C-alpha positions as CSV (number, residue, x, y, z in Angstrom):
1,X,107.1,117.8,16.1
2,X,110.9,117.4,17.0
3,X,111.0,121.3,19.0
4,X,108.3,119.6,20.9
5,X,110.3,116.7,21.5
6,X,113.9,118.1,22.3
7,X,111.6,120.9,24.7
8,X,109.8,117.7,26.4
9,X,113.3,116.1,27.0
10,X,114.7,119.4,28.2
11,X,111.8,120.1,31.0
12,X,112.6,116.4,32.0
13,X,116.3,117.1,32.5
14,X,115.6,120.2,34.7
15,X,113.3,118.2,36.2
16,X,115.7,115.7,37.3
17,X,118.0,118.1,38.3
18,X,115.5,119.9,40.2
19,X,114.9,116.8,41.8
20,X,118.6,116.0,42.8
21,X,118.8,119.2,44.0
22,X,116.1,118.9,46.5
23,X,117.1,115.8,47.5
24,X,121.0,117.2,48.1
25,X,119.4,120.1,50.5
26,X,117.2,117.1,52.3
27,X,120.3,115.4,53.0
28,X,122.0,118.6,54.3
29,X,119.1,119.3,56.6
30,X,119.7,115.9,58.8
31,X,121.3,117.4,61.1
32,X,120.0,120.8,63.8
33,X,121.0,122.3,66.6
34,X,119.0,123.9,68.8
35,X,119.8,126.5,71.3
36,X,117.0,127.3,74.2
37,X,115.5,129.1,77.5
38,X,114.5,126.6,80.2
39,X,112.3,126.9,82.8
40,X,112.9,124.5,85.8
41,X,109.8,123.9,87.5
42,X,111.3,122.8,91.1
43,X,109.8,119.6,93.1
44,X,109.9,118.8,96.7
45,X,112.1,115.8,97.5
46,X,112.9,114.2,100.6
47,X,116.6,114.0,101.3
48,X,117.9,112.4,104.6
49,X,114.5,112.8,107.1
50,X,114.2,116.6,105.3
51,X,111.7,117.5,102.8
52,X,114.2,119.7,100.3
53,X,111.6,122.2,98.4
54,X,112.8,123.5,94.9
55,X,111.9,126.9,93.4
56,X,111.2,127.2,89.8
57,X,114.3,129.6,88.2
58,X,115.3,129.6,84.6
59,X,118.5,128.1,82.7
60,X,119.5,127.3,79.5
61,X,120.1,124.3,76.9
62,X,120.8,123.1,73.8
63,X,120.3,120.0,71.7
64,X,122.3,118.4,68.9
65,X,120.2,115.6,66.8
66,X,120.5,113.8,63.2
67,X,117.3,113.2,61.2
68,X,116.7,109.5,60.3
69,X,113.8,108.6,58.3
70,X,109.9,108.5,58.5
71,X,109.9,110.9,61.3
72,X,112.4,109.5,63.7
73,X,115.8,111.6,64.8
74,X,118.7,111.2,67.7
75,X,119.6,113.8,70.0
76,X,121.9,114.5,72.2
77,X,120.7,117.6,75.1
78,X,122.3,119.3,77.2
79,X,121.2,121.7,79.9
80,X,122.1,123.9,82.9
81,X,119.9,125.2,85.2
82,X,120.1,127.1,88.8
83,X,117.4,127.5,91.7
84,X,117.0,127.6,95.1
85,X,116.2,125.1,98.0
86,X,114.7,125.5,101.1
87,X,114.8,123.4,104.1
88,X,112.6,124.8,106.6
89,X,113.2,128.9,106.8
90,X,116.8,128.1,105.2
91,X,117.4,128.4,101.1
92,X,120.3,127.1,99.4
93,X,121.5,127.9,95.8
94,X,121.4,124.7,93.9
95,X,122.8,124.1,90.2
96,X,122.1,121.2,87.8
97,X,124.0,120.2,84.8
98,X,122.2,117.3,82.9
99,X,122.8,115.2,79.6
100,X,120.7,113.1,77.6
101,X,120.1,111.1,74.5
102,X,116.9,110.8,73.1
103,X,115.0,109.4,70.5
104,X,112.5,111.6,69.1
105,X,109.6,111.2,66.6
106,X,107.9,113.9,64.7
107,X,104.6,114.8,63.3
108,X,103.7,117.6,60.7
109,X,99.7,118.1,61.4
110,X,99.5,121.1,59.4
111,X,101.8,122.7,56.8
112,X,104.9,124.3,58.8
113,X,103.6,122.7,61.8
114,X,105.3,119.2,63.5
115,X,104.3,117.7,66.6
116,X,106.8,115.7,68.7
117,X,107.7,113.2,71.6
118,X,110.8,112.1,72.7
119,X,112.1,109.4,74.7
120,X,115.5,108.8,76.4
121,X,118.1,108.1,79.1
122,X,119.5,111.2,81.4
123,X,122.2,112.0,83.1
124,X,122.4,114.5,86.2
125,X,124.7,116.4,88.2
126,X,123.2,118.2,90.8
127,X,125.4,120.3,93.8
128,X,123.7,122.3,96.6
129,X,127.3,123.5,97.9
130,X,126.0,124.8,101.6
131,X,124.5,121.0,101.8
132,X,127.5,119.4,100.9
133,X,125.1,117.9,98.2
134,X,126.9,116.6,94.9
135,X,125.0,113.7,93.7
136,X,124.9,112.5,90.2
137,X,121.9,110.2,88.9
138,X,120.4,108.5,86.0
139,X,117.3,108.3,85.2
140,X,114.3,108.3,81.7
141,X,113.4,111.4,80.2
142,X,110.3,111.8,78.4
143,X,109.1,115.1,76.5
144,X,106.4,116.5,73.7
145,X,105.9,120.1,71.9
146,X,105.5,121.5,69.2
147,X,107.9,122.8,66.0
148,X,107.3,125.4,64.0
149,X,109.4,126.0,61.0
150,X,109.7,129.5,60.0
151,X,112.0,128.8,57.0
152,X,113.9,125.8,55.6
153,X,116.6,126.9,58.0
154,X,115.1,127.6,61.3
155,X,111.9,126.8,63.4
156,X,110.6,127.8,66.7
157,X,110.1,124.6,68.9
158,X,108.2,124.9,72.6
159,X,108.1,121.4,74.3
160,X,107.5,120.2,78.3
161,X,110.3,117.6,79.5
162,X,109.3,115.5,82.5
163,X,112.3,113.6,84.1
164,X,112.0,110.6,86.6
165,X,115.2,111.6,88.4
166,X,114.3,112.6,91.7
167,X,115.1,116.0,93.1
168,X,114.6,119.6,93.5
169,X,115.1,120.7,89.6
170,X,111.7,118.8,88.8
171,X,110.3,119.3,85.3
172,X,111.1,122.0,82.7
173,X,109.3,123.8,79.8
174,X,111.8,125.0,77.0
175,X,112.0,127.5,74.0
176,X,114.2,127.3,71.9
177,X,115.7,128.0,68.2
178,X,116.6,125.3,65.7
179,X,118.8,125.5,62.8
180,X,118.9,123.5,60.3
181,X,122.2,123.0,58.4
């Protein structure tokens, strides 16, 4: 009888140790970074009575995040992208540096897969040298996507982002790898 009680206490102690370890791991994974490739969709915009038509093109980005409780997270996003902008028959090179602060909500739909939505404030620096355009704009950014957990450290992320900033960059589609630490 004493052996059974000692064995039960030992198992309870081990369970407490494992529970403490799981809590510690969860705390460590509150921070994450996402490295992503970006495809900007381009948009048409009126600038000084001329229509500028932005093409789609590629870029890159990085998101730094901190998970709060109940599926929420705070993120800082940075991205850089370029595209060609057409004015009548002329084509010009454009570049965009974008910074954003977002609130993200994730919801696990099935094991290892989450849907997420984000909303935030963004600031964008647009440069089209040949047209003497060097603008800074700000606005809202809205996004939605899917996060698939490969293991406790790495996730795949696919996301669509819509910006309220009126420019030839347009919306974007992102594909990235998340590292939890």
